[in-house]
C-alpha positions as CSV (number, residue, x, y, z in Angstrom):
1,M,3.6,-0.4,-15.9
2,K,5.1,-2.3,-12.5
3,A,2.8,-2.7,-9.8
4,L,3.6,-4.2,-6.2
5,V,0.8,-6.0,-4.0
6,L,1.4,-5.9,-0.5
7,S,-0.5,-8.2,2.2
8,S,-0.1,-7.4,5.8
9,S,-2.3,-9.8,7.2
10,P,-0.7,-12.4,9.4
11,R,-2.7,-14.9,7.7
12,R,-2.6,-15.8,3.9
13,N,-6.3,-16.9,3.9
14,G,-7.5,-13.8,6.0
15,N,-10.0,-11.4,4.4
16,S,-7.5,-8.8,3.5
17,A,-5.2,-11.1,1.9
18,I,-8.0,-13.0,-0.4
19,L,-8.9,-9.3,-1.3
20,A,-5.3,-8.4,-2.0
21,T,-4.9,-11.8,-4.2
22,E,-7.8,-10.5,-6.3
23,V,-6.3,-7.0,-7.0
24,R,-3.3,-9.0,-8.1
25,D,-5.2,-11.1,-10.8
26,G,-6.8,-8.0,-11.7
27,L,-3.3,-6.3,-12.6
28,V,-2.2,-9.4,-14.4
29,E,-5.4,-9.1,-16.5
30,A,-4.6,-6.0,-17.5
31,G,-1.2,-6.7,-18.3
32,H,0.6,-5.2,-15.9
33,E,3.9,-6.5,-14.5
34,T,2.9,-7.5,-10.6
35,L,4.5,-9.0,-7.5
36,F,2.7,-10.1,-4.8
37,L,4.4,-10.2,-1.2
38,H,3.5,-11.2,2.4
39,A,4.9,-8.8,4.8
40,D,6.0,-11.5,7.2
41,D,7.8,-13.0,4.5
42,F,10.5,-10.4,4.7
43,L,9.8,-8.0,7.5
44,A,11.2,-9.2,11.0
45,A,11.9,-5.7,13.1
46,F,10.2,-2.4,13.5
47,L,11.8,0.7,12.8
48,K,14.9,1.3,15.6
49,D,16.8,4.9,16.7
50,C,19.3,5.3,13.2
51,R,21.6,7.3,15.5
52,Q,22.4,4.0,17.1
53,C,21.5,1.5,14.9
54,R,22.8,2.3,11.6
55,K,26.4,1.0,10.4
56,D,29.3,3.1,10.2
57,N,29.0,2.9,6.3
58,G,25.3,4.5,6.4
59,E,23.6,1.1,5.8
60,C,20.4,0.0,7.9
61,A,21.8,-2.8,10.4
62,I,18.2,-4.5,10.8
63,E,19.0,-7.8,9.3
64,D,16.0,-8.8,7.1
65,G,14.3,-8.8,3.8
66,F,13.2,-5.3,3.7
67,R,16.1,-3.8,2.3
68,S,15.7,-5.7,-1.1
69,V,12.4,-5.5,-1.2
70,F,12.0,-1.5,-0.5
71,L,14.9,-0.8,-2.9
72,D,14.5,-3.6,-5.6
73,A,10.6,-4.0,-5.6
74,Y,8.9,-0.5,-4.3
75,L,11.2,2.2,-5.4
76,P,11.0,0.7,-9.2
77,A,7.3,0.1,-8.8
78,D,4.9,2.4,-10.6
79,G,2.0,1.5,-8.3
80,F,1.9,0.1,-4.9
81,I,-1.2,-1.5,-3.4
82,A,-1.2,-1.9,0.4
83,A,-3.8,-4.7,1.6
84,T,-4.5,-4.7,5.5
85,P,-7.2,-5.9,8.3
86,I,-8.2,-3.0,10.6
87,Y,-7.1,-3.5,13.6
88,W,-8.1,-1.3,16.3
89,Y,-8.9,1.6,13.5
90,G,-5.5,1.6,12.3
91,V,-3.5,-0.7,9.9
92,S,-1.9,-3.7,11.0
93,A,1.7,-3.6,12.7
94,Q,3.1,-5.3,9.5
95,L,2.1,-2.5,7.1
96,K,2.7,0.2,9.7
97,A,6.5,-1.4,10.2
98,F,7.0,-1.5,6.2
99,L,5.9,2.3,5.9
100,D,8.0,3.4,8.9
101,R,11.5,1.5,7.7
102,M,11.2,3.6,4.9
103,F,12.9,6.3,6.9
104,C,16.0,4.0,7.2
105,Y,16.6,4.6,3.4
106,Y,15.3,8.6,2.6
107,A,17.3,9.9,5.7
108,A,20.2,12.2,4.7
109,S,22.2,9.4,7.0
110,F,21.9,6.8,4.3
111,P,24.2,7.1,1.5
112,G,21.6,6.7,-1.3
113,S,18.9,8.8,0.1
114,A,18.8,11.1,-3.0
115,A,17.8,8.6,-5.3
116,V,15.5,7.0,-2.7
117,I,13.5,10.0,-2.4
118,Q,13.1,10.1,-6.2
119,G,11.9,6.7,-6.4
120,M,9.3,7.4,-4.2
121,K,7.8,10.0,-5.8
122,G,4.8,9.9,-8.1
123,K,3.4,6.3,-7.6
124,R,-0.2,5.6,-7.9
125,I,-1.6,4.2,-4.7
126,G,-4.1,2.1,-3.6
127,L,-5.3,0.5,-0.4
128,V,-7.3,-2.9,0.4
129,L,-8.9,-3.1,3.8
130,S,-11.2,-5.5,5.9
131,S,-13.1,-5.3,8.6
132,E,-16.0,-6.9,10.8
133,E,-17.4,-3.5,11.5
134,T,-19.4,-1.7,8.5
135,F,-19.9,2.1,10.2
136,P,-18.3,4.5,7.5
137,M,-15.7,6.2,9.7
138,V,-14.0,2.2,10.8
139,S,-11.7,3.3,8.0
140,G,-11.4,6.9,8.5
141,G,-7.8,6.9,10.4
142,I,-6.4,4.7,7.8
143,L,-7.9,6.7,4.3
144,S,-6.2,9.6,6.3
145,Q,-2.6,8.5,6.5
146,F,-2.5,7.1,3.0
147,Q,-4.0,10.4,1.5
148,E,-1.3,12.4,3.5
149,F,1.4,9.7,2.5
150,S,0.4,10.2,-1.2
151,R,0.6,13.8,-1.0
152,Y,3.8,13.9,0.4
153,T,5.5,11.5,-1.8
154,L,4.0,13.5,-4.8
155,S,1.8,10.2,-5.3
156,T,-2.1,9.8,-6.4
157,F,-4.0,7.9,-4.2
158,V,-6.5,6.1,-6.8
159,G,-8.8,4.6,-3.9
160,V,-9.9,2.0,-1.9
161,V,-11.5,-1.7,-1.7
162,H,-13.4,-2.4,1.8
163,G,-14.7,-5.9,2.3
164,Y,-16.5,-7.1,5.4
165,G,-16.0,-10.1,7.6
166,N,-14.7,-11.6,10.5
167,S,-14.0,-15.5,10.2
168,R,-11.4,-16.4,7.7
169,G,-12.7,-16.1,4.2
170,D,-15.8,-14.7,5.1
171,V,-15.4,-11.5,3.0
172,R,-16.4,-13.9,0.6
173,R,-20.1,-14.1,1.5
174,D,-20.1,-10.2,1.5
175,P,-23.3,-8.8,-0.5
176,G,-21.1,-5.9,-1.5
177,D,-19.1,-7.7,-4.0
178,P,-15.5,-6.6,-2.6
179,I,-14.1,-10.1,-4.8
180,G,-15.4,-8.3,-8.0
181,S,-14.5,-5.0,-7.0
182,A,-11.0,-6.0,-6.0
183,R,-10.5,-7.7,-9.1
184,R,-11.7,-4.6,-11.1
185,F,-9.9,-2.2,-9.0
186,G,-6.8,-4.2,-10.1
187,R,-7.7,-4.2,-13.8
188,E,-8.3,-0.5,-13.8
189,F,-5.6,0.6,-11.1
190,F,-3.2,2.2,-13.8
191,T,-6.4,4.1,-15.6
192,R,-9.0,4.7,-13.0
193,H,-10.1,8.5,-13.3
194,T,-8.8,10.2,-9.8
195,T,-9.2,14.0,-8.5
196,D,-7.7,16.1,-5.9
197,Y,-8.4,19.5,-6.6
198,Q,-6.9,22.8,-5.8
199,V,-8.4,26.5,-5.8
200,D,-6.6,27.2,-9.1
201,T,-6.9,23.6,-10.6
202,V,-8.0,24.3,-14.1
203,R,-10.7,21.3,-15.0
204,P,-13.6,21.2,-17.3
205,A,-17.3,21.4,-15.8
206,K,-18.2,17.9,-16.1
207,V,-16.5,15.0,-15.0
208,W,-17.4,12.1,-17.5
209,G,-17.1,13.5,-20.8
């Protein structure tokens, strides 16, 4: 299976980036083809008004590396894991821009939008978070966003790894062992049991066995 791990931390040694590296290593250990990227390396602009910005041939006019990453790495991937620090109870600006910029390519004004939409469907989606605060709902808004993104794209939200720390590398001292959890999350990413029932879902009486 192919996986894309995206770190949207502005610092490569930030806590969420450290956890993302562990997820990547777990995916590699499990034998999956894995690409690990930092958003700052290819993403240089926010979404603009496509009606004013788009080129005459339908291509996006924003000249950075997003097009290549989205079309050549994100769309072919079977799984996507996004890593972000929690800023003001939301994702980083880099990750939000990555999600927003998808619109440039699945909008009908892009010539290849039908193929893009097909490529966006059916992925396994994971989330890696770091925050100083530990109260349970600090990640509530982000989890809701990714659950809805997964539903909208007919994808499966696999789960989340959340580590706590403030200074760089502080997450390594988290007694909850998010480092180990992140590595295990990567190893199990394509096999981990997930459920999202509806009222008419046919299912067994037991979850395990």
